[in-house]
N, C-alpha and C positions, 0 to 999 in steps of 0.2 A: 862555185863557191870554196871559193879560196880564202876569203878574208875568214869561213866559217872553221874550216883545217888549219888554219895559222894561229886560231884562236885556240881552240881544242890542243893544240903543242905548245900552245905558251902555257895553257891551265895546266897539262900536265906536268909541266917544268918548275911548276908553283907560281905565275905568274898571271894575277889577275887579268880577265878582258872581257871585254862588250862587243858581241857580236854589232855591227849594227847595219843597218839593211833597210833597203826600201818596200811598202808592201808587194811590190811585184815580186820581190824574192824570200819572201820570210819563209811562206812555206817550201822551199828546197831548202832554204837556211835550217829548217827545223829536222827537215827529211837527211841534210845531210849529217845534222849532229844524232839523231838516232843513229843512224849507219855506222859513228863510230861511236856508239853507244856511248857517247856524252849528250843526254838530253838535257842535264843539270845547267848547259852552258846560257849565258844569259844573253838574249835576244831585243835588241830595240830597237822597234820599225819603227821608218818615220814614211810620209808620205812618199805615195809614188811619184809623183812632178817634184819631191824634193829639190832633185839638181838642176831641176830647170826655171824654180825659184831667183829671186834675186837674191841678193845679199844680208837686203833688212829682214827676208823673210825667212828665209835661211836659218840667219842668226836668233829669228824667234820661237822657230822649229824646235831648234837647239835649246835654248834654255828651258824652254817648256818640258823634253825630256832627262834635262840632266839631274835632277832629282834619281829616276830610273836607272841612268848610268853609274851614279855617285852608289844605290843600293846595289850593282850587279858587282860591283867595283871591288864594296866594300865587305861582301856577303864570308858568310863559313868563318 
């Protein structure tokens, strides 16, 4: 969960971030955020097979998640 740890450090230094994870790592990412007392960290979850998809499918899923990512970066 290094991406979550890095996201929290960036957030604490004032840089808005959103952790991007696949569903296989979502529970671990949320647990890592809780353990670091940062449950408010925005975490956007992609399908477990996201990295196995072709570029067109990856782009489509990313585009579908873009509003959620943008909200996470603009909060506060």
